[in-house]
N, CA and C atoms as a LAMMPS dump frame, in Angstrom:
ITEM: TIMESTEP
0
ITEM: NUMBER OF ATOMS
207
ITEM: BOX BOUNDS ff ff ff
-5.0000000000000000e+02 5.0000000000000000e+02
-5.0000000000000000e+02 5.0000000000000000e+02
-5.0000000000000000e+02 5.0000000000000000e+02
ITEM: ATOMS id mol type element x y z
1 1 1 N 0.842 -1.179 0
2 1 2 C 0 0 0
3 1 3 C 0.891 1.247 0
4 2 1 N 0.59 2.183 -0.844
5 2 2 C 1.355 3.417 -0.939
6 2 3 C 1.036 4.352 0.217
7 3 1 N 1.961 5.273 0.535
8 3 2 C 1.77 6.202 1.648
9 3 3 C 0.553 7.098 1.42
10 4 1 N 0.248 7.45 0.16
11 4 2 C -0.904 8.31 -0.097
12 4 3 C -2.222 7.587 0.159
13 5 1 N -2.192 6.26 0.246
14 5 2 C -3.374 5.48 0.573
15 5 3 C -3.542 5.298 2.08
16 6 1 N -2.614 5.85 2.839
17 6 2 C -2.593 5.629 4.279
18 6 3 C -3.81 6.253 4.946
19 7 1 N -4.203 5.627 6.029
20 7 2 C -5.254 6.157 6.879
21 7 3 C -4.647 7.306 7.669
22 8 1 N -5.278 8.462 7.631
23 8 2 C -4.749 9.637 8.327
24 8 3 C -5.301 9.656 9.754
25 9 1 N -4.398 9.598 10.72
26 9 2 C -4.773 9.502 12.123
27 9 3 C -4.167 10.648 12.906
28 10 1 N -5.022 11.382 13.605
29 10 2 C -4.584 12.464 14.479
30 10 3 C -4.313 11.89 15.858
31 11 1 N -3.152 12.226 16.427
32 11 2 C -2.805 11.829 17.785
33 11 3 C -2.728 13.114 18.607
34 12 1 N -3.633 13.25 19.571
35 12 2 C -3.687 14.445 20.421
36 12 3 C -2.911 14.143 21.702
37 13 1 N -1.921 14.982 21.982
38 13 2 C -1.006 14.773 23.105
39 13 3 C -1.119 15.881 24.137
40 14 1 N -0.797 15.558 25.386
41 14 2 C -0.655 16.605 26.386
42 14 3 C 0.817 16.862 26.686
43 15 1 N 1.698 16.014 26.102
44 15 2 C 3.123 16.134 26.354
45 15 3 C 3.864 15.515 25.166
46 16 1 N 4.847 16.222 24.628
47 16 2 C 5.587 15.711 23.479
48 16 3 C 6.356 14.445 23.818
49 17 1 N 6.668 14.232 25.098
50 17 2 C 7.4 13.034 25.511
51 17 3 C 6.608 11.758 25.22
52 18 1 N 5.309 11.864 25.077
53 18 2 C 4.463 10.701 24.784
54 18 3 C 4.882 10.033 23.472
55 19 1 N 5.365 10.808 22.542
56 19 2 C 5.823 10.235 21.266
57 19 3 C 6.957 9.252 21.526
58 20 1 N 7.848 9.619 22.429
59 20 2 C 8.981 8.749 22.743
60 20 3 C 8.561 7.546 23.589
61 21 1 N 7.716 7.78 24.585
62 21 2 C 7.326 6.69 25.478
63 21 3 C 6.408 5.672 24.802
64 22 1 N 5.728 6.081 23.748
65 22 2 C 4.816 5.183 23.034
66 22 3 C 5.282 4.932 21.597
67 23 1 N 6.568 5.051 21.374
68 23 2 C 7.117 4.939 20.019
69 23 3 C 6.834 3.582 19.378
70 24 1 N 6.824 2.509 20.157
71 24 2 C 6.537 1.186 19.584
72 24 3 C 5.131 1.127 19.007
73 25 1 N 4.183 1.685 19.733
74 25 2 C 2.802 1.697 19.247
75 25 3 C 2.675 2.562 17.991
76 26 1 N 3.291 3.735 18.012
77 26 2 C 3.218 4.627 16.856
78 26 3 C 3.905 4.002 15.644
79 27 1 N 5.037 3.357 15.851
80 27 2 C 5.725 2.678 14.743
81 27 3 C 4.863 1.557 14.173
82 28 1 N 4.206 0.808 15.037
83 28 2 C 3.32 -0.268 14.586
84 28 3 C 2.183 0.298 13.732
85 29 1 N 1.575 1.381 14.19
86 29 2 C 0.49 2.002 13.421
87 29 3 C 0.965 2.449 12.048
88 30 1 N 2.155 3.037 11.999
89 30 2 C 2.681 3.546 10.73
90 30 3 C 3.155 2.42 9.811
91 31 1 N 3.959 1.525 10.333
92 31 2 C 4.621 0.527 9.493
93 31 3 C 3.754 -0.691 9.19
94 32 1 N 3 -1.165 10.162
95 32 2 C 2.221 -2.374 9.971
96 32 3 C 0.784 -2.1 9.525
97 33 1 N 0.197 -1.024 10.019
98 33 2 C -1.2 -0.734 9.701
99 33 3 C -1.37 0.415 8.711
100 34 1 N -0.259 0.997 8.257
101 34 2 C -0.248 2.029 7.225
102 34 3 C -1.041 3.282 7.6
103 35 1 N -0.863 3.743 8.826
104 35 2 C -1.464 5.008 9.246
105 35 3 C -0.45 6.119 9.043
106 36 1 N -0.944 7.265 8.592
107 36 2 C -0.116 8.47 8.528
108 36 3 C -0.482 9.276 9.761
109 37 1 N 0.44 9.353 10.728
110 37 2 C 0.153 10.001 12.002
111 37 3 C 0.456 11.49 11.945
112 38 1 N -0.45 12.256 12.533
113 38 2 C -0.285 13.697 12.685
114 38 3 C -0.39 13.965 14.178
115 39 1 N 0.646 14.583 14.753
116 39 2 C 0.678 14.856 16.186
117 39 3 C 0.341 16.312 16.453
118 40 1 N -0.556 16.531 17.415
119 40 2 C -0.945 17.877 17.832
120 40 3 C -1.052 17.906 19.351
121 41 1 N -0.758 19.045 19.914
122 41 2 C -0.928 19.235 21.356
123 41 3 C -2.4 19.5 21.652
124 42 1 N -2.861 19.002 22.806
125 42 2 C -4.273 19.126 23.173
126 42 3 C -4.698 20.58 23.343
127 43 1 N -3.778 21.439 23.707
128 43 2 C -4.143 22.841 23.93
129 43 3 C -4.051 23.698 22.664
130 44 1 N -3.747 23.079 21.527
131 44 2 C -3.697 23.83 20.272
132 44 3 C -5.075 23.802 19.6
133 45 1 N -5.265 24.703 18.682
134 45 2 C -6.53 24.751 17.943
135 45 3 C -6.428 23.755 16.786
136 46 1 N -7.239 22.728 16.848
137 46 2 C -7.187 21.651 15.865
138 46 3 C -8.395 21.755 14.943
139 47 1 N -8.14 21.759 13.64
140 47 2 C -9.219 21.767 12.657
141 47 3 C -9.535 20.32 12.288
142 48 1 N -10.709 19.869 12.678
143 48 2 C -11.125 18.513 12.366
144 48 3 C -11.818 18.429 11.012
145 49 1 N -12.361 19.563 10.569
146 49 2 C -13.133 19.576 9.333
147 49 3 C -12.762 20.826 8.542
148 50 1 N -12.656 20.657 7.232
149 50 2 C -12.381 21.78 6.34
150 50 3 C -13.172 21.563 5.064
151 51 1 N -13.926 22.585 4.652
152 51 2 C -14.762 22.5 3.456
153 51 3 C -15.684 21.282 3.512
154 52 1 N -16.306 21.09 4.653
155 52 2 C -17.255 19.981 4.872
156 52 3 C -16.639 18.59 4.712
157 53 1 N -15.321 18.501 4.832
158 53 2 C -14.649 17.203 4.78
159 53 3 C -13.8 17.04 6.033
160 54 1 N -13.898 15.854 6.631
161 54 2 C -13.071 15.573 7.798
162 54 3 C -11.613 15.454 7.378
163 55 1 N -10.733 15.981 8.203
164 55 2 C -9.301 15.973 7.918
165 55 3 C -8.621 14.673 8.344
166 56 1 N -9.28 13.896 9.21
167 56 2 C -8.675 12.678 9.753
168 56 3 C -9.668 11.528 9.693
169 57 1 N -9.128 10.334 9.52
170 57 2 C -9.946 9.125 9.55
171 57 3 C -10.145 8.643 10.985
172 58 1 N -9.146 8.904 11.836
173 58 2 C -9.167 8.454 13.231
174 58 3 C -8.568 9.534 14.12
175 59 1 N -8.948 9.488 15.393
176 59 2 C -8.354 10.362 16.399
177 59 3 C -7.981 9.504 17.598
178 60 1 N -6.736 9.64 18.044
179 60 2 C -6.269 8.967 19.251
180 60 3 C -6.005 10.054 20.285
181 61 1 N -6.688 9.978 21.427
182 61 2 C -6.505 10.956 22.499
183 61 3 C -5.532 10.398 23.519
184 62 1 N -4.417 11.082 23.672
185 62 2 C -3.417 10.677 24.652
186 62 3 C -3.073 11.9 25.503
187 63 1 N -4.108 12.438 26.119
188 63 2 C -3.951 13.663 26.892
189 63 3 C -4.717 13.56 28.215
190 64 1 N -4.32 12.655 29.107
191 64 2 C -5.076 12.443 30.33
192 64 3 C -5.015 13.611 31.317
193 65 1 N -3.994 14.445 31.228
194 65 2 C -3.878 15.523 32.2
195 65 3 C -4.614 16.797 31.782
196 66 1 N -5.137 16.831 30.563
197 66 2 C -5.866 18.011 30.095
198 66 3 C -7.275 17.969 30.628
199 67 1 N -7.691 19.067 31.236
200 67 2 C -9.033 19.159 31.798
201 67 3 C -9.919 19.981 30.871
202 68 1 N -11.19 19.652 30.867
203 68 2 C -12.16 20.38 30.054
204 68 3 C -12.27 21.796 30.576
205 69 1 N -12.296 22.749 29.657
206 69 2 C -12.434 24.154 30.086
207 69 3 C -13.799 24.715 29.741
């Protein structure tokens, strides 16, 4: 499967260190399941939809310390 056919997955983080601590899982998603991962911080403004089209096929929330405001 080509990279352009990859499933686009947003990973929402509360800490950039999560990329390192969960690198095996992220590598598995990219290499074995052909996901194209996009990392964003939970406190950033994330556009989920543009021109009535969703930007991501999946969202993984890895931000347990972020509280609802």
